[in-house]
C-alpha positions in Angstrom: 50.7 -25.7 -37.0 49.5 -28.8 -35.2 50.0 -27.0 -31.8 47.8 -24.1 -33.0 45.0 -26.5 -34.0 45.4 -28.4 -30.7 45.0 -25.2 -28.7 42.1 -23.9 -30.7 40.1 -27.1 -30.6 39.1 -26.9 -26.9 38.2 -23.3 -27.3 36.0 -24.0 -30.3 34.3 -26.9 -28.5 33.7 -24.7 -25.4 32.1 -22.0 -27.5 29.9 -24.5 -29.4 28.8 -26.0 -26.1 27.9 -22.6 -24.6 26.0 -21.7 -27.8 24.0 -25.0 -27.7 23.1 -24.5 -24.0 22.0 -20.9 -24.6 19.7 -21.9 -27.4 17.7 -24.5 -25.5 14.2 -23.2 -25.1 12.7 -23.1 -21.6 9.9 -25.5 -21.0 6.4 -24.0 -21.3 4.3 -24.5 -18.2 0.7 -25.2 -19.2 -2.1 -23.4 -17.4 -5.0 -25.5 -16.4 -8.0 -24.9 -18.7 -10.5 -24.8 -15.9 -9.3 -21.5 -14.4 -11.6 -18.6 -15.0 -10.3 -15.1 -15.3 -11.4 -13.0 -12.3 -12.3 -9.3 -12.8 -12.2 -7.6 -9.5 -15.2 -5.5 -8.6 -14.9 -1.7 -8.1 -14.4 -1.3 -4.3 -15.2 1.7 -2.1 -13.4 2.5 1.1 -15.4 4.2 3.8 -14.8 5.7 7.2 -18.1 6.6 8.7 -20.0 8.2 5.9 -16.9 9.5 4.1 -15.5 7.8 1.0 -12.6 8.8 -1.3 -11.4 12.2 0.1 -13.1 14.4 2.6 -12.5 17.5 4.5 -13.9 17.4 8.1 -13.8 19.5 11.3 -11.6 18.5 14.2 -14.6 17.2 16.2 -15.7 15.1 13.4 -12.2 13.7 12.8 -12.0 12.7 16.5 -15.2 10.7 16.0 -14.0 9.2 12.7 -10.8 7.7 14.1 -12.9 5.6 16.5 -14.9 4.0 13.7 -14.0 0.9 11.7 -12.8 1.1 8.1 -15.3 -0.5 5.7 -14.8 -1.9 2.2 -17.8 -2.5 -0.1 -18.4 -3.0 -3.8 -21.0 -1.5 -6.0 -23.5 -4.1 -5.0 -23.0 -3.2 -1.3 -21.2 -6.5 -0.5 -18.9 -6.2 2.5 -15.2 -7.3 2.3 -12.9 -8.2 5.2 -9.8 -6.1 5.6 -6.5 -8.0 5.5 -4.2 -5.1 6.2 -3.9 -1.3 5.6 -1.6 1.5 6.5 -2.4 4.8 8.1 -0.3 8.0 7.8 -0.9 10.8 10.1 0.6 14.1 8.7 0.8 16.4 11.7 1.9 20.0 11.9 4.4 21.2 14.4 6.8 24.0 14.9 10.6 24.3 15.0 12.7 27.1 16.3 15.8 28.4 14.6 18.4 28.5 17.3 20.4 31.4 15.7 17.5 33.7 15.0 14.9 32.5 17.5 12.3 32.4 14.7 9.6 29.8 14.9 8.5 28.2 11.6 5.9 25.5 10.9 7.0 22.0 9.9 5.1 18.8 9.1 6.0 15.3 10.2 4.6 11.9 9.2 3.8 9.0 11.5 2.7 5.8 9.8 1.9 2.2 10.8 0.6 -1.0 9.3 -2.7 -2.3 10.8 -4.4 -5.7 10.4 -7.6 -4.9 12.4 -10.1 -2.2 12.3 -10.8 0.2 14.0 -7.4 1.6 14.9 -5.6 0.5 18.0 -6.4 2.2 21.3 -3.0 3.8 21.3 -3.5 5.4 18.0 -7.1 6.5 18.9 -5.8 8.1 22.1 -3.0 9.9 20.3 -5.2 11.2 17.5 -8.0 12.3 19.7 -5.6 14.3 21.9 -3.3 15.7 19.1 -5.3 16.1 15.9 -5.5 19.8 14.8 -6.6 22.0 11.9 -4.6 21.6 8.7 -3.5 18.0 9.5 -4.3 14.9 7.5 -5.1 11.2 7.9 -4.3 9.0 4.9 -5.4 5.3 4.7 -3.5 3.5 1.9 -2.3 0.1 0.8 -5.7 -1.3 1.8 -5.9 -5.0 1.1 -9.4 -6.5 1.1 -10.5 -10.1 1.0 -13.7 -11.5 -0.5 -15.8 -14.4 0.6 -13.9 -16.8 -1.8 -10.6 -15.8 -0.2 -9.3 -13.6 -3.1 -7.2 -10.6 -2.1 -7.5 -7.3 -3.9 -6.5 -3.7 -3.3 -9.1 -1.1 -2.2 -8.8 2.6 -3.0 -7.1 4.9 -0.6 -8.9 7.3 1.7 -7.7 10.8 2.6 -9.3 12.8 5.5 -8.2 16.4 5.7 -8.9 18.5 8.8 -10.5 21.9 8.0 -8.5 25.1 8.6 
């Protein structure tokens, strides 16, 4: 009987120790009282005169890709752009090798940018290749206000007329 108690004693102490450690509350970190809650303004993303989603002609799209992306709020305050991504959904064709039939396909090309307007390489590619039915999509736009606060701006979708 003494050996049974001797073997159960370390097990019981271990369980009590684990239970005591698990019940210790985590320390509460106090927030400074002088911080004010910030309500971000409603932002608008514009490319040329287009905001939100727009459908444009090929010629207008060629002009738009050369323009800077602008972020403003409802009071027309300008915001600097920290970063944004552009997705170019282009239409191509593929040929079935067995049947010789050609069918349309779409492919996506995307890149992260930290300056506006787009880089010269992207401007050149888009002005040469953009066609009807394709799409430019500006997303994950991070804007910065004069106080250095970062916030997301709404996405912008430009569709090319068919």
